[in-house]
C-alpha positions as CSV (number, residue, x, y, z in Angstrom):
1,X,-0.2,0.0,0.2
2,X,1.5,3.5,-1.1
3,X,1.3,6.2,1.1
4,X,-1.2,9.0,-0.2
5,X,-0.1,12.4,-2.0
6,X,-2.2,14.3,0.3
7,X,-4.5,12.9,2.4
8,X,-7.7,13.6,4.0
9,X,-6.8,13.1,7.3
10,X,-4.6,12.1,9.8
11,X,-4.7,8.8,12.2
12,X,-3.3,8.7,15.8
13,X,-2.8,5.9,17.6
14,X,-1.0,2.9,19.1
15,X,-0.7,-0.4,17.2
16,X,-3.4,-2.1,20.3
17,X,-6.2,0.1,18.2
18,X,-5.4,-1.5,15.2
19,X,-4.4,-5.0,15.5
20,X,-8.1,-6.7,15.6
21,X,-9.5,-4.7,12.7
22,X,-10.1,-5.9,9.9
23,X,-7.5,-5.7,7.7
24,X,-9.8,-4.5,4.8
25,X,-11.4,-1.6,7.3
26,X,-8.2,-0.6,8.3
27,X,-6.5,-0.5,4.4
28,X,-9.6,1.7,3.5
29,X,-8.9,4.2,6.1
30,X,-6.1,4.7,4.4
31,X,-6.5,5.5,1.3
32,X,-8.2,8.8,2.2
33,X,-5.4,9.0,5.5
34,X,-2.3,8.8,6.6
35,X,-1.5,7.0,9.9
36,X,1.1,7.2,13.0
37,X,1.5,5.3,15.4
38,X,2.4,5.7,19.0
39,X,4.7,2.8,20.7
40,X,2.5,1.3,23.3
41,X,3.4,-2.1,25.5
42,X,3.8,-4.2,22.4
43,X,6.8,-2.4,20.8
44,X,9.0,-2.8,17.6
45,X,6.9,-5.7,17.2
46,X,3.6,-4.4,17.3
47,X,4.3,-2.0,15.4
48,X,5.9,-4.6,12.3
49,X,2.8,-7.1,12.9
50,X,0.5,-3.7,12.0
51,X,3.0,-2.8,9.1
52,X,3.2,-7.1,7.9
53,X,-0.8,-6.9,8.3
54,X,-1.2,-3.7,5.8
55,X,1.4,-4.0,3.8
56,X,3.1,-1.4,4.5
57,X,7.2,-0.9,4.1
58,X,7.0,2.1,6.3
59,X,5.4,2.8,9.2
60,X,5.9,6.6,10.7
61,X,6.3,6.4,14.3
62,X,5.2,9.6,16.7
63,X,8.0,10.0,19.3
64,X,7.8,8.8,22.8
65,X,7.5,11.8,25.3
66,X,8.2,11.3,29.0
67,X,4.6,12.5,30.2
68,X,1.2,12.1,29.1
69,X,0.9,16.0,28.1
70,X,4.2,15.8,26.5
71,X,2.6,13.1,24.3
72,X,-0.8,14.8,23.8
73,X,1.2,17.7,23.2
74,X,3.6,16.0,20.5
75,X,0.7,14.4,18.7
76,X,-1.2,17.7,17.9
77,X,1.9,18.8,16.6
78,X,1.3,16.2,14.1
79,X,-2.1,17.0,13.1
80,X,-1.1,20.4,12.0
81,X,-4.0,22.4,10.0
82,X,-5.1,18.5,8.9
83,X,-8.5,16.5,10.6
84,X,-7.6,14.2,12.8
85,X,-8.8,10.9,14.4
86,X,-6.4,10.3,17.7
87,X,-7.4,7.1,19.1
88,X,-6.0,6.6,22.3
89,X,-6.8,5.4,26.3
90,X,-8.0,8.7,27.5
91,X,-7.6,12.6,27.4
92,X,-6.8,15.1,28.9
93,X,-8.9,18.0,29.4
94,X,-6.3,20.4,27.7
95,X,-6.4,18.5,24.4
96,X,-10.1,17.9,24.6
97,X,-10.4,21.5,24.5
98,X,-7.8,21.5,21.7
99,X,-10.4,19.3,20.0
100,X,-13.3,21.7,20.9
101,X,-11.5,24.4,19.7
102,X,-10.8,23.1,16.6
103,X,-15.0,21.9,15.7
104,X,-15.1,19.3,13.6
105,X,-11.8,18.5,12.3
106,X,-10.8,16.2,15.4
107,X,-12.8,13.4,15.9
108,X,-11.4,11.9,19.5
109,X,-11.9,7.6,20.4
110,X,-11.2,7.0,24.1
111,X,-9.8,3.0,23.2
112,X,-6.9,1.6,24.8
113,X,-7.4,-1.6,22.6
114,X,-8.8,-2.9,19.6
115,X,-11.6,-0.6,18.7
116,X,-15.3,-2.2,19.0
117,X,-17.9,-2.6,15.8
118,X,-19.7,0.9,16.8
119,X,-16.2,2.7,17.4
120,X,-15.0,1.3,13.7
121,X,-18.7,2.6,12.5
122,X,-18.0,5.9,13.9
123,X,-14.6,6.5,12.5
124,X,-16.2,5.6,9.1
125,X,-18.5,8.2,9.3
126,X,-16.1,11.2,10.3
127,X,-13.4,10.0,7.3
128,X,-16.9,9.7,5.0
129,X,-18.2,13.4,5.6
130,X,-14.4,14.5,5.2
131,X,-14.3,12.5,1.8
132,X,-17.5,14.4,0.8
133,X,-16.6,18.0,2.0
134,X,-13.2,17.4,-0.4
135,X,-15.5,16.6,-2.9
């Protein structure tokens, strides 16, 4: 799978979020979006497994930070001006405030493991809306 030249959105999450998702679901998401993973307890092995499952040669990894606040700041910096789908175990009030200020450009999903079908549908709806706006 080749990276998207001009992605509609950025997706930031840990590999554990994607590990049990249907491969075709993740691949479809990445047809219009860009993925960067946050290292989790699975480390390099989890990142490598995702790369193989998605047939990716390269998987961007967001740098690890010393504190949760610093980690959130790194994800925020990664978002830049692009819409962001951010999946994490939890979000601070600062991150939630930042997302509210961005308005509809950010979808935050709380999950510390694989997404449920309902959560995947929520992410899909967000991506579909972005795609319609880009037409």
